[in-house]
N, C-alpha and C positions, 0 to 999 in steps of 0.2 A: 504494500500500500504506500502511496506517495504521502509526503508530509501534509498534514491537515493545516489549513489556513485558520489560525485562531483569532488573531487581532487584525484582520485585514481592513475593516471599516468599523467606525464606532456607530453602533445603532442602539436604539433604546432597548433595554432589557425588560422583558415581561416575565411575570411569575404567577403561579397558581399553586395553592396548597390544598390537597385533599386530606382533610383531617381524619376521615373515616379510614382511609387506606394508609395514612401517614406517608404521603408521597409529595415531594416538592418538585414542581416542574418549572424550569428556568428556560427562557427562550431569548435569543438575540433577534430583535425585531418581532414581527408577528409569528406565532407558532405555525409550523408547517411540517409536512411529511419529511421524514429523514431516516437515515440508517442509524441504528443504535449499536454501540460497542460497550460491553460491560467492562468497566475499568477497575472494578473491585470495590469493596466496602459499600455495596448497595448503590453505586453511582453508574449511570449509563450516559455516555457521551453521545450526543446526537449530531450527525453531520450530513450535509448535502452531498450526495454521492457525485453529482455532476461537477460542482465547483470545489469540492473538498473543504468547504468552509464549515466550521463548527456553528451549529444553529441552536444548540441548547444542551442542557443537562437534565437528567431525571435522577432525583435523590430519594431512594426508598429507605424507610426507617429513619426519617429525618429528625423527629423529635428526640429519640434517645441519643442519637449522634450529637445533636446540638447540646443537650444537657450534659453529656460527658465532657464536651469541650469547655463548657462554662464552669464546671465544678473544679 
């Protein structure tokens, strides 16, 4: 796989939290279809396969992870 373009352009970040599933969805710009890569610790990196640009992250088990880091 070629190198992903992470900081190519500064776009507004969007987020949504599903408290029932404890999942945080982060998107660069408007959420869109993407390919996901599990990068460990409940984090999935989402990227546009055509442009190789990172378009978001999905963080599963967000609340326990956040609380561990804050304590």
